[in-house]
N, C-alpha and C positions, 0 to 999 in steps of 0.2 A: 733419097740417101745416096751419097757418093761412096763408091766402092774403090777407094784408093788405099794403097798401103799406108798404114798409120804407125810406122815404126816408132816414131817419137813418143807416141802414147803408151807403147807397150814395152819400152826398153827395160823398165824396172819390174816387169811382171815375171814371176817365177812360174814355171810350168805347173808346179804343184798347186799354185793358186787357182788354176783352171780345173782342178780335180784329178790331175795326173798322179798315179801311184805305181807301186811295184807290179801290180797286176797287169797294167797296160804296158809298162816298160818291158816285161818279159816277152810279150807278144810282138813288140815293136823291134826287138833286137835284130831280127833277121833282115829288116829293111834299112838299117843305118848305113850300110855300105853303098847304097844306091843313091845317096844324096837326097833322100826323101825326108819329110819332116812330119811330126805328129801335130794334128790340129783338132780342135773340137768344133762340132757343128753347133752354132748358136742361133741360127734361124734358117727356116726352110721356105723357099718360094716354089713356084711352078718350074721345075726343071733345074733350079739353081739353089745354092746354099751359101750362107755366110759362115765362114769358118775362122777360128781364131787360134793362132799359135802363140808361143811365148813372146815373139817379137812383133807380130803384125796380124792384120786382119785381111782376109781375101774374099772375093766373090769366086765361088767354086762351082764346078759341074762334075758329074760322075764320068769316069773314063768309059769309053765305049764298051770295053771288055767287061767292066763291072755291071753295066746295064744289060749286056747280052746274056751274062751268066745268071742274072737274077731270076729266080723261079717265082718269087712272090714279093710283095711290098716289103716284107721283113728283110730282104736281101739288099735293100737300098738304104742310104743314110737317113737317119732321123735326128731330130734335135736332141742333143746330149751325147751323141756318138763321138767317140774318138776315131779319127780316120788317118790314113797314111796319104799324104798329099805331095804332089810335085808342084812347087811354087814357081810363079813367074813374077818376081818382085817388081820388075820394071813396069808391069801392067796392073799390078794389084790383083792378080787373078791366080787361081790354082786349079789343079785337076785332082780329083779324089780317085786314088788307085785301089784302095783297100779299106775295109771297115774292120777295126779291131774288135775282138770279142767283147760282148756287153756284160758288165757285172750285174746290172739289174735292168729290167725292161717292163715298163708299164704299158699294158695294151688292153684292148677290148675287141669284141666282134664288131665289124663294120655295121652300120645301120642297114636295115632292110633284110632281104633274104639271102644275100651273098654270104657264102661261108668262107670268109677270110678275115684276117687279123688286121687291126689298125693300131699301129704303135703310137702311143701318146707322147712318150719321152723315154730316154734311156739313161743309164748310169746315174741314177738318183740315190741319194742317201736317205731322204725323207720325203714323204708325200703327205701333204696337208689335205684332209678331207673336210671341205667347208660346207656347212649347212647354216641356213638362216633361221633364226628363232621366231621371227614375227609371223611368218606364214609358211605352210607346207613343210613343217617340221615332221620328218618321217624316219622312224627308227629302222624300218625295213629297207629303205633306200640306203641308209648309212651302212647297214650290214652288207649290201651289195658292193658299195664302194670299198669297204674294208676287205672284202673277198679279193677284188682285183689288186688292191695294194699289197696285201700279204703275198699274193701270187707273184708279184713283181720282184720280190726280194728286198724292197726298200722298207723303211720303218714308217708305219702309219701314225699320224697324229690327227685328232679330230678338233676342228675349230668351229665353235658355235658362235656365229657372227650375229650382229644386231641385238645383242643382249640388252641394250638400253630400250628396246621396243617390246620387251617381253617381261611380264610381271612375275613369272615363275621360272626364270632362267636357271636358277640353281637346281630346281626339281628336274628340268629337262636335262641338265648336265648329269645328274645322278642316273636318269634313265639311260643315257648313252653309255655311261660307265658300266652299267649292268650288262650291256651287250657287247662292249668293246674289249672285255677280258684283259685288262691291264694296259690297253692302249691309252696314252695320255689324252685328256680332254680339257680344252681351254675355252673359257668364255671371253669374248671380246666385242668391241664395237669399233669397226674400222673408221666410221665417220667421226666418232668422238675421240678416236685415237687412244682408246683404253684397251689394255690387254696385249698390246703389240710387243712389249718386252719379253713376254713368255714365248712368243714366236721367234724373236731374234736369237733366243738361246739355242735354237736348233741350227743357226746359220753361221757356223764358224767358218773361218777362212778356208777355202778349198772345198767346201761342201756344196752339194747341189740339192735343191728341193723343188718340188712341183706342187701346184694347186689344182685340185679337181673338185667338181661340184656342179650343180645345175646353174643355168644362167640366172643372174639376179641375186645370187647369194652373197656377192661382194668380193669375189676373188681379186679382181683388178684394184678395187679400193684398198684392200689389205696390202697389196703389193705397193700401191702408191704411198702408203704409210710407212713402208719399210725402205723404199728406194729413194734415191735422190731426185730422180726425174719422174714426172707424172705420166701415167699411161692415159690413153683416151678412154674415158668412162662416161657413159650416158646414164641418165636417171632411169630408174625402173618405171614401168607404166603404172600409173596410180590405180587403174581399175582392177588390176589383178596382181600387182607387185612383181610382174615377170620382168626379167632382164631383157635387154635388146641385143645380146650377143656382140658386145663391144670388142671382144677379142676374137679375131678371125683367123689368126695364124699363130703358130707356136714360136716363141722366141725366148732367148735366155737374157735375163736382166742381171747385171753385175752390181752388187751392193758395195758401198764404201767400206764396209767391214770385212769384205773379202768373200762373202757367201754369194751364191748364184741362185736365181729363181727362174722357174719356167712357168709362164702363164699359158693356160690352155683354154680353148673355146669351151663354153658351157655345153654339157652333154644332154641332148634331148632324150637319147636312148642309152641305156647302160646294159648291153647284152654281154653275156659271158661266153668265152670260148677257150676251152682247155684250161680252165681255172680250178681244177680239182684240188690241187695242193692249197690254193688260197682259201677254198671253201672249208677244207679240213682245219686250217688255222683260225679262220674267222669264227668257226663254230666248234672250237676245240672242246667246249663244255659238253656238247651233245655227243661228240666222239668219245669222250671220257665216260659219260653215262652209259653209252651203248656197250661198253666192255662188261657191264654187269647184266646184260640181257641173257636170257636162257639160251636163245638160238643165235648162232654166229651171223646168219643172214637175216636177222630180224629187221623188218621194215618199219617198226615202231607204229604199227597201225592195229593195235589190239591183240597182238600175239601174247600168249600166256608167258609170264615171267619177263615182260619187257620193262627194263629199268628206266627207259626214257619216258614211256607212258606213265609210269609210277611217279616220276619226278614232276610231270605236268599235274597229275592229280594232287600231289602234295604241295604244289605251289612253288617248287624249287626251279621250275622252268616254265616260261610262258608258252601257252599254246600257239600264239602268234609267231614267236621265234621258231618254234618247231615247224610250223607250216611254211615259213619262209625258207627254212633249210631244205625241206622236202621239195619246194618249188625250184630252188636253185639246183638241186641234184637232178631233178627231172629235166630241167633246161639243159644242163650239161650232158646228160645222157642222150637227149634228143639231138643235140649238136653232134655228139659222137657217132650216133647212128647215121646221120646224114653224111658224115665224112668217111665212115668206115663200114662197108657192107657186111663185114664179118660180125661186127657188134650188132647190127640190125638182125642178122640171122640168129644170133644167140638169143636175142630178146624175143624173137618170134617163137623159137623152140621153148623158151621158158614159159611163155604165156599159153602155148599149146598144152603143156603139161599141167599148168594150173587149171585151165578150163576143163581138161579131161578129168582131173581129180574132182572138180566140182560136180561134173555130170555123174560120176560114179559114186558120189557120196550118198549114202542112204538117207531118204527123207525122214524128217522127224515130225511126229504128230503130237 
């Protein structure tokens, strides 16, 4: 790909069509006097970025000061970011001087043992959680995706792809609706190009959406059905229907209708990190039920007067959903202990008291 200034292609582009709004304008005001321009990161490479302004597109790199002051990966540009750049039009290049505050941020914990955050994309209006209906349909995994999307600040929408390969697609959609708590759920078939109009309804001019989901669920195929130009897509492996990770980098795709899409690589692991707020929203039904528990610190594990346990016994709440909620909270608490020694100390003291109380409890015969 050539990285030359493409002014002619963008002369008619309004900056609002790239997602610019009063939020970003308020933070950019202080930079106007220095001859800098606002631009959006539309693709990320190793050490370089492709950024687009209202007039042109540039190959950009971060200023040395920005890199030096970065404490973590979060302090460096990500796809979707609005940045303050010094352009060199004659070269078709630019230098990123500053990252404007993010309205929304979709992130997860990096794979493995490292306790750090991986930003998937930023400044999103909608995040499509894509699941395939022909194999490996998993409500618990959808709950995890909804947790990170709610935490991002963007609006989640669930897309159940490959509906043409599933005999009970409507029943699966009803199951998702029961755990999505008002989140829109749509059936579609990307290959058959059915159901795509419902997706287009979320992609108004100037809005940005991202797709997340496991490899092989059809994210890139859905984008191909929405976009004018096709992305590289490989067929899934016949023996296990697994995708082959055709998307290897994050990039923004511009639609003829004015919306923008961000394709992301399939996620082998979906680990949480500081997603407490997202968990509270994704499992709001359990949080509401817990308000009726007799004890404020009820763990919903057999305590007397537990409203959550009662809801499970009465069939109002599935045991599997409650167990997944417990698992997510335990995972978040574990990550917090790893990052915060004070939290670890508090947990040790808590369990010491519990064990002491159990030892001193009179035996029953």
